[in-house]
C-alpha positions as CSV (number, residue, x, y, z in Angstrom):
1,M,152.0,-151.6,118.4
2,E,150.1,-148.4,117.7
3,L,149.1,-147.9,121.3
4,F,152.7,-148.5,122.4
5,C,154.0,-145.9,119.9
6,R,151.3,-143.4,121.1
7,F,152.3,-144.0,124.7
8,L,156.0,-143.4,123.9
9,K,155.1,-140.2,122.1
10,I,153.1,-138.9,125.0
11,I,156.0,-139.7,127.4
12,D,158.4,-138.1,125.0
13,V,156.5,-134.8,124.6
14,N,155.4,-134.4,128.2
15,L,158.5,-135.6,130.1
16,I,161.6,-136.4,128.0
17,Y,161.7,-133.1,126.1
18,C,161.6,-131.4,129.5
19,L,164.5,-133.2,131.0
20,I,167.0,-130.5,130.5
21,P,164.9,-127.8,132.3
22,I,164.1,-130.4,135.1
23,I,167.8,-131.2,135.7
24,L,168.8,-127.5,135.5
25,T,166.1,-126.6,138.0
26,L,167.2,-129.4,140.4
27,F,170.8,-128.2,140.1
28,F,169.9,-124.6,141.0
29,V,167.7,-125.8,143.9
30,E,170.6,-127.8,145.2
31,L,172.9,-124.8,144.7
32,F,170.8,-122.3,146.4
33,F,169.1,-124.4,149.0
34,K,171.9,-126.7,150.1
35,N,170.5,-129.9,151.7
36,R,167.0,-128.3,152.2
37,F,165.2,-130.4,149.6
38,E,165.5,-134.0,148.4
39,T,167.3,-133.1,145.2
40,R,169.4,-136.3,145.2
41,K,166.3,-138.5,145.4
42,A,164.7,-136.4,142.7
43,L,167.8,-136.9,140.5
44,N,167.6,-140.6,141.2
45,L,164.0,-140.6,140.0
46,I,165.0,-138.7,136.8
47,R,167.8,-141.3,136.3
48,W,165.3,-144.2,136.5
49,T,162.9,-142.3,134.2
50,I,165.7,-142.0,131.6
51,I,166.6,-145.7,131.9
52,S,163.0,-146.8,131.8
53,Y,162.3,-144.7,128.8
54,T,165.4,-146.0,127.1
55,I,164.3,-149.6,127.7
56,M,160.9,-148.9,126.2
57,T,162.5,-147.2,123.2
58,L,164.8,-150.2,122.8
59,I,161.9,-152.6,122.9
60,H,160.0,-150.5,120.3
61,F,163.1,-150.5,118.1
62,L,163.6,-154.3,118.3
63,I,159.9,-155.0,117.7
64,G,160.0,-152.7,114.7
65,I,163.0,-154.4,113.3
66,F,161.5,-157.9,113.7
67,T,158.0,-157.2,112.6
68,Q,158.6,-154.8,109.7
69,G,162.1,-155.9,108.6
70,D,163.6,-154.0,105.8
71,E,160.8,-151.5,105.6
72,Y,161.5,-150.3,109.1
73,V,162.6,-146.7,109.0
74,F,165.6,-147.1,111.3
75,I,167.1,-149.8,109.1
76,T,166.8,-147.8,105.8
77,R,168.0,-144.4,107.2
78,P,171.7,-145.0,107.9
79,N,172.9,-144.8,104.3
80,G,175.1,-142.4,102.5
81,S,177.1,-139.6,103.9
82,Y,175.1,-139.3,107.1
83,K,175.5,-142.9,108.2
84,I,178.0,-142.3,110.9
85,A,176.2,-139.3,112.3
86,Y,172.9,-141.3,112.4
87,L,174.5,-144.3,114.0
88,I,176.2,-142.1,116.7
89,S,172.8,-140.4,117.4
90,L,171.1,-143.8,117.6
91,S,173.8,-145.1,120.0
92,F,173.4,-142.0,122.2
93,A,169.7,-142.6,122.3
94,L,169.7,-146.3,122.9
95,F,172.9,-147.2,124.8
96,L,174.3,-144.0,126.5
97,P,171.5,-143.8,129.1
98,F,172.5,-147.2,130.5
99,T,175.7,-145.6,131.8
100,L,173.5,-144.1,134.4
101,M,173.6,-147.4,136.2
102,V,177.1,-146.5,137.4
103,K,176.8,-144.7,140.7
104,S,179.8,-142.4,140.3
105,L,178.2,-141.1,137.1
106,W,174.5,-140.6,138.0
107,T,175.2,-138.6,141.1
108,K,176.6,-135.8,139.0
109,F,174.1,-133.2,137.6
110,G,176.4,-132.4,134.7
111,Y,176.6,-136.0,133.5
112,I,172.8,-136.6,133.7
113,L,172.3,-133.3,131.8
114,L,174.8,-134.5,129.2
115,V,173.0,-137.8,128.8
116,A,169.6,-136.1,128.6
117,F,170.9,-133.8,125.9
118,L,172.7,-136.5,123.9
119,M,169.8,-138.9,124.0
120,K,167.7,-136.3,122.1
121,A,170.6,-134.8,120.1
122,G,169.1,-136.0,116.8
123,F,165.8,-134.3,117.7
124,Y,167.5,-131.0,118.7
125,F,169.6,-131.0,115.5
126,E,166.5,-131.6,113.4
127,R,164.7,-128.7,115.1
128,Y,167.8,-126.5,114.6
129,V,167.8,-127.2,110.9
130,I,164.1,-126.4,110.6
131,I,164.6,-123.2,112.5
132,V,167.6,-122.0,110.5
133,T,166.0,-122.8,107.1
134,S,162.8,-121.1,108.2
135,L,164.6,-117.9,109.2
136,H,166.4,-117.8,105.9
137,E,163.3,-117.9,103.7
138,D,163.7,-114.7,101.9
139,Y,160.4,-115.0,100.1
140,L,158.3,-114.7,103.3
141,P,157.0,-111.3,104.3
142,Q,158.7,-109.9,107.3
143,N,155.6,-110.3,109.4
144,E,155.4,-114.1,109.0
145,S,159.0,-114.5,109.9
146,F,158.4,-112.5,113.1
147,Q,155.4,-114.7,114.0
148,F,157.6,-117.9,113.5
149,V,160.2,-116.6,115.9
150,N,157.6,-115.7,118.5
151,S,156.0,-119.1,118.2
152,L,159.4,-120.7,118.5
153,L,160.3,-118.7,121.6
154,F,156.9,-119.5,123.1
155,G,157.4,-123.2,122.5
156,I,160.9,-123.1,124.2
157,G,159.4,-121.1,127.1
158,M,156.6,-123.6,127.5
159,I,159.1,-126.5,127.7
160,F,161.1,-124.7,130.4
161,L,157.9,-123.9,132.3
162,Q,156.7,-127.4,132.1
163,G,160.1,-128.7,133.3
164,L,159.9,-126.2,136.2
165,I,156.4,-127.3,137.2
166,I,157.4,-131.0,137.0
167,T,160.4,-130.3,139.2
168,I,158.3,-128.5,141.8
169,I,155.9,-131.4,141.8
170,I,158.6,-134.0,142.2
171,L,160.3,-132.0,145.0
172,G,157.0,-131.4,146.7
173,L,156.2,-135.1,146.7
174,F,159.5,-136.0,148.2
175,E,159.1,-133.3,150.8
176,I,155.6,-134.7,151.7
177,L,157.1,-138.2,151.9
178,K,160.0,-136.9,154.1
179,R,157.6,-135.2,156.5
180,K,155.3,-138.3,156.6
181,N,158.3,-140.5,157.5
182,L,159.4,-138.1,160.2
183,R,155.8,-138.3,161.7
184,T,155.8,-142.1,161.6
185,K,159.2,-142.3,163.3
186,K,157.9,-140.1,166.2
């Protein structure tokens, strides 16, 4: 179970957090270079990545419920005034990505972007709360607050850069495969 959790965390940090920049880059490539690159195939790969990740997360969730029972963190969290918000966030993460199985939905960049955002909406809200409370700490010297904002902007920039690099790699691989298929047909 520890190895599976570690694997999910690696996938989460290195790929899933970068989904929004990946999808935005694919959208702009499609917009500026109409039918030049295999953006639809890349979007399909992203769709299956989201669905596969959701299946692995759902398996992790079910294993945690059955092996740890009442001590499992997801069972004890949805209590009190945040119960509805937590359950909505959980349903966005575990069930909304399966709507990408419908062809009329997964061919739209906007819908995949919405699914990618909503499946991590809880994470984004948590980060937002941390950022806002850190910016409002009046007891910190001005210098430390400035360093926090710089590190925050650096982190966001790195996520966007990582998403851009992943998109270039995906499009490059599909371009190589396209050229290889053209050579074999001749």
